[in-house]
N, C-alpha and C positions, 0 to 999 in steps of 0.2 A: 677677490672682488665679487660681490653679489651679482648674479646674472642680469637682473633687471631692477629698475627703480621700484616697480610695483611690488615685486617679491620682497625687497628690502623694507618697503613701507608697511606691508601687511605683516611681515615678521615682527617688526618693531611694535605694531599695534597689538598683535596677539600677546607678545611678551609683556607689554605695559599693562594690558588688561588682566592677565593672569597674575602678575606680580601685585597689582593693585588689589585684586580680590583676595589673594592669599595673605598678604602682609600688611599693606597700608590701610586697607578698609577697616579691619578690626581695631587697630590702634587709633586711627583718626576718629572713628565712631565712638570709641571709649572716651576720649578726651572731649569730644563735642558734647556728648551726653552728660559729662560731669559738670559742665558750666551752664546747662539748661535745666530749668525746673518749671513748676507750675506758674511761677511769677515771671518767667522769662529768663534772661541772662543772670546767672548767679555765680559769684566767685567765692562763696562762703567756705567751701572745702579748702581752697587754696590759701585763704586768709588764715584759717586755723593751722594749715601746714607751716606757714612762715612764722607764726607766733608760738609754735609749740616747741618747748625745750626737748621733748622726746624726739621730734623730727631732726633736730640738729645733732642729737646723740646718734641717731641712725646714720646720718650723713658721715659723722666722724668714724663710726665703726666700719661703715662700708668702704670708705676711702682707705682707712688704715689696713683693713683686711686685704683689699685688692692690691694696694701698693706694696705691702710686705710680701705677698705671694708673688707678685711680678718680679720684685728684686731677687727673691730666693730662686725663682725659676731661671732668671738670667744667670745667676751665680752657678747654678748646676748645669744648665743647658749649653752655655758657651764652651766651657772646657771639655765637656763630654763630646760635643760635636767635633772639636779639634782632635781629640784623642781617637775617635772612631773613624774619622774620614782622612786625616792628614798625617797619621803616624803609623808606624809598624807595630800596632798594638796586637798582642796575641788574642785570638778568638774574637776579633772585631765583628765578624759576621754573626757570631752567636749573640754578642752583646746588643747589637743594633735592634733586632726585633724584640728582644727581651725588654729593653728600656723603652720601647714604644708602647708597650702594653698598658701602662697606667693612663695613657691618653685616650684609649678606646674603652677601657673598663670604667663604668660609672663611678665617680668619686665617692658617692655615698656608700658604695659597697666596701671600699677600702676604709671608709670612716667606721663602718661596723667592726672591721678587724682591729683597728686601733683602739676602739672602745673596749673590746674584749681583752686587749693587751695591756692598756694603760689606764682604763677607766677605774672608777671607784672600787669595783670588785673585779678588776682585770687580773690577768695571770701574773704580771710582774708586780702589781700592787699587793696581791695576796701573798706572793712569795717573799717580798721585802718585809711584809708585816710579820710573817712567821720567822724570818731569818733574824731581823734586827729590831723588830717591834715598831717599825715605821707604819703609822696608820694613814698617812696622807700619800696620795699618788706621787711617784717619782717626778712626773711631769703633769702639770695641770692641763689635761687634755681638753677640758671644757672651756668654752670661751674663745678668746682671740688666739692664744698660743696653739691649741690643738687644731683650730680651723685653718690657720696659716700652714701648719705642718702638713695636714692632709692635702690641702689644695696645692701646695708647692710640689709635693711628691706626685700629684696627679697631672699637673700641667707643665712640668719642666720639659717633657718630650716635645711639646709644641715649639719651644725656643730651640731645642736641640735640632729638630728637623729643619726649621727655617734656616738656622745657621749652617747646617750641613749643605743645603742647596747653595748658600752664598760661598762657602769654602770651595765647593766644586767649581764655582764660576770664577775664582781668582785666576788672573792671567799668569801662566807659568813663567813667562818671560820676566815679569817683575820680580818674582821670587828668585829666579836664577841669577839675575843681576845683583839682588841683595845678598844672596849667599856668596857671590864672588867677591863683593867689596866689603861687606860689614859682618858677615857671619850669620849663622842660623838663628841665634837668639834675637838680634836686632831685626832680622828679617821677619821672625815670628811676630814680634810685637809691633813693628813699624809698618809692615806690609800686610801679612796674612790676617792677623786678628783685627787690624785697623779697618780692612775692607769688609770683614764679616760683622763688625760691630753694629752697623745700621740694621742689618737683618736681625741680630739678637735683640736690639731695642724694639724693633717692630714686633718680634715674637713676644717680648715682654708686655707691650701694649695690648696685644691680643689676649695674653693671659690676664691682664688687668680687666678687660671686658668680660671674659668668661668667669672670673672670680666674682665680679659685681653681680653677674647674672645667676650665680650658683645658688640653689635653694636647699638641696638635700643636706650638704655638709654643715652649714651654720645652723640649720634646723635641728639636726641630731645632736650637735655639740653645744646648743644653747646660746648661740651668739645672735644678738638682735641686730639685724641688718634689714635693708629695704625689702628684699625678696621674702623674708620671713614675715615682715610686717604686713605685706600685701596679702599673703596667704591667711594670716591670722584674722585680719579685719574682714576679709570676705568669707572665709570658711567658718569662723567661730562666731562672729558678730553680724555677718551679712551687712557690713557697712560699706556699701558699694562706692559712694562718693569719697569716703575716706581712703579706701583701697586705691581708687583711681588717682587721687591726689598724691598718695605715697609713690605711685608708679611714675609720676611725672619727673621728679629729680633723678630717679634711677635711670630712666630712659635718656634724659639729657646727658648724664655722665657717660653712659655707654656710647652715645652718638659722638660726643667730643673725643672719647678715646679711640673710636673707630676712625675718625678724621685724622687723628695723630698717627694711627697705624698706616693709613694711606700715604700720609706725608713722608713717613719713614721709608716707604718702599717706592716713592715716586721716581719714575724713570729708572727703576732697577728691575732687572729680570734675572732670575736664578734658574732658568731652564735653558739648556743648550739644545737648539734644534738641529745642529749640525752633527752628522754621524762621524765626522772626522775631526771633531773638536779636540784640541790639545789639552790634556789634563796635567795639572801640576803633580809632581812626584811626591811620594811619602817621605816625611822627615824621620830620620833615624835618631832617636833620643838616647840610644845606649841603655845604660842601666835605669835611666828615668822611666823607660817604658814599663818596667815592672811596677813602679810606683803608680803609674797611670792604670795599669791592669788591676792593682789592688783597689784604687779609687772606684773603678767601674764595678768591681765585684761588690764593694761595700754598698754602693748606691743601688745596684740590682737587688741585693738582699733586702735592704730597707724598703725600697719602693715596690718590689714585686713579690719576691720569694717569701718574705716574712708575713705580709698580710694574707697572701693566699694560703700559706701553711697554717696560719692561725684559724682561718675559716675551715680548712679541711679538718684540723684537729677538733674544732668545736662541733662540726657536723657529725663526726663519729662514723659509724658503719653504714652499711647498705640500707638498713631499716629506716634511717632518717630520710634518705632520698626517696624511698618508697612512700613514706608519709607525706613528703613534700609534693610528690606528684599527685597523691590522692587529695590533698587539701587545696592545691593550687593548680590543678590540671587545666581547668577552664581558663584561668588567667594566663597560663603559658600559651594555650592555643590562641587566645585573644591577641597576645603580643605578637606572636608569629604571623597571624593573619593581617593585623593592621600594619605591621612593619613591612610585610611583603607588598601589600597594596600601596602603601605610601611610597616605598622605594620605586615601584613601577610607575606611579604617577610622577614622581620627581624626575625619573629618567626621561619620560616622555615630554614633560613640561619644560625641562631644562634645555632640551635640544634647540628650539628656535632662538632662545636668548643666547645660548652658547655659540650658535652659528653666526648670529649677528655680530657678537663681540669678536669672534675669531676672524671673520671674513671682511667686516666693514671697518673703515678707518674714519668714519664720521664722528663728529662731536656728540651726536645723539647716542651712538653706540658706546662711546667712552663714558658718557654720563650714566647710561644704563648699567654699564659694568660696575660702576660705583654703587648704584642703587641696589643691584643684585646682592651686594655684600652686606647691606643694611640689616637683614635678619639676624646676623650675628650680634648686633647691638640691641636687639629687642629681647630682653630676658623672657624666659618661658612663663613666669608668673604674670608679666605684663601682657604677653601675647594671649595667654589663657583668659585673662580678665577681659581683654578686648574681644575675643571670640564669644565670650558669654554675653557681653553687652550687645554684640551685633546679631547673634543667631538665636538668642533665647527670646523668642516671640512666637505668636501663633502662626499657623499656616505652614507653608513649605519650609520656612526657616526653622520652625520648631521641629519638623521631621528630621532635618539634618542635625539639629542640636541634640535631639534625643536618641541618636543612633551612633554607631561607631564611625560614621562619616566625619563627625566633629574632631575625632582623634586624628584621622587621616589629614584633615585640613591643618590641624596644629602641627603635625610632623612635616607636612609639605612646606609650611611657612618657616619653620625653624631651620630646616636643613636644605633649603633651596640653594644657598651659596655653594654647598658641597657639590650638588648636581651641576650647577652652571659652570663652576671653575673646573671641575674634572672633565666635563665634556668639551669645554673650550680648549683645555690643554691637549686633549686627544685630537681635536680638529686642527690645531696649530701644527701638529706633527704630520698631517696629511697635506701633500703638496697641492696647492690650489690650481696648479696648471692642469691637473687631471680634470677638474671641473671645466676649466676654460677650453680644453680640447673637446670635451663632450658638448659644450655650448656651440663651438665652431662647427661641429658635425650636425648641428640642428636638433640636438637632444634637449628636451625641456628641463627646466631646473629641478622639478620634482623627480623626473626620471634619473637625472644624474645623481641626485642625492640618494635615491633608493638603490641604484645599482653601482654607484662608485663610492660615495661617502660612507654610507651605513655599513657595507661589508668591511671597510677598513677601520671603522670606528667601534666595532662591536667589542674589542677587548677593553677599551676605555669605558664603554657603556656598561659592560659587565662589572668592571671595578667600581664604577659609580653606584651601580645598583647594590652591590654588596656593602659598600661603605655606608650608604644611606640606610640600608636595612639594619645594620648593627647599631647605628646611632639611634634609630627609631626604637629599637628593642630596649635601649637603656634610658630613654627619655622619661623624666619624672616631673619637672617643674610645671610644664603645661598640662600634662596628663592628670596630675593630682587635682587640678581645678575643673577640667572639662570632661572627665570620664563620665559617660551617661550612666544612669541607674541600672544596675544589673550587668554592667559590662566593665570589668576592671582589668587592667593590665598587670603583668607581673611586677614591674617596678612600683606601682601604686600599692599592690598587696604587700610587697616586701617592706616598703616604707611604713605602712600602717603597722605591720607586725613588729618592726624594730622598736617602736615606741613602747611596746609591752614587754621588752626584754629580749636578750640574745640567747635563744635556745637552739637546740640541735636542728630543728626543722627550719628555722629562719636562716641559719648558716648554710644548710643544704640548699635552700632556695637561692641564696646568694651565689653559691658555687654553680648551680644550674644556669643562672643568668650569665655568669662569666663564660661558661662553656658555650651557651647560645651565641655569644658575641665573638669569642676567639676562634671557634671552629670554622666559620665562614672566612674569617680573615686568614687563617692558616691555609685553607684551600686556595684562596686567592694568591697568597704568597708562593705556594708551590707551583701554581700555573704560571705566574709571572717568571719565576726562576727557571722553569722548563722552557718558556718562550725565549728567555735571554741566553739560553745555552749554558746556564750555570754561572754566568758573570754576575758580579755585584751590581745590584740595581742602581740606577742613577736617580738622585734625588734633586 
């Protein structure tokens, strides 16, 4: 419970203002300016949108791409979660972090690897041409098939992780009763997987949103979807009204999918706050566990080891990495600087909203908890276009737009949900009675937060900082639109070079970006493992 009504009110006001400035204002301003012109209100851009056959083709491609990716992610993520969490799978502790890797490495990096492997002049294509005279690629990587393949292999860990949390929350007593009366097979399908299915569907809906919002992979593989159309209209033709009109259906689709995600998880929680919670036991599958082990090995090879190995092979020796640092050293420094500043801002700004959500039970806080998740439904290209429409003007706004501050604003808007949800989870694990005792003793709310809450919250805050930092490092879709002149980040530089061909320096830059992302996450994992005393972390 928040100590005073005044504190709760001002916390909510601060959170609403920050959220409105970061996320809502750019998008609202973008659409408001798209219907206003010299002659007043004008819907011409939207009339052209509804009557254009090209726009209906974009809608079809976007929905098909996102739907197929979501279905594939569920098909991979659900069984993997069961194998890793609920069975006696050999080396499960090794597989879990390995299979999470595709979710944190930018999908366009893995797209590069698959282009080099299965592209028109890819390794396998050239080998098959020499071996049997086959001149066409074994798999048509470009267009819909390749895009769905790359996105599915990048996003299935999201379904896997959400399903893992659901499987850990299954009541052990239900399974024990099922095992006693109907056996393990019927228990598995009738109780365990049935209770985890809503979480898997929610993860699939989230993958649907992320696929709709993805820009890098369809752009590299030549699939015409809304995100690519927005970028092309703005960057190539500077057709701002047309780009804004194209952003409208994409944003509506993402918002509807986000609403479906919230409905799937309504009144469901997959976090146990009790230190004495009873966990369900592991299922012994006998010889079947080795089949599960082989499946995990195959997916790990295809989704992680093979793409990274291809990039390492293409990069070659040390000289390629030296050239990469020489040619893109400024961009690396820019990415590290803006990522660190944005992560710091997100950690600071996310606290008041997270505190309100974790400690208050009001309808306003519940509504704001939903609004705080909306940035996931705002694609980066839409957000970038909104930031341009809002900040590209003379005066103080222009100073922000022409500096690295516009990138920090974009990152803060895109990854605000990670900060808010992570800090709220950390606050829920802190007993509110500690603050109540401080309040009874006459300690002010700010003092109790500073001396009681924050010292206990710092592990969660550090984890949030690292997570937001690595996501900012790999952000492309908004950065490619709002990067100020003379200030380019590593993802934008890498994306630009990829369109000129896959050479050794480009592959070396991709490996460097992967290391920038994975090293902080590895350090975080080691610290968490040390704090937990070597026990398997709870999801």
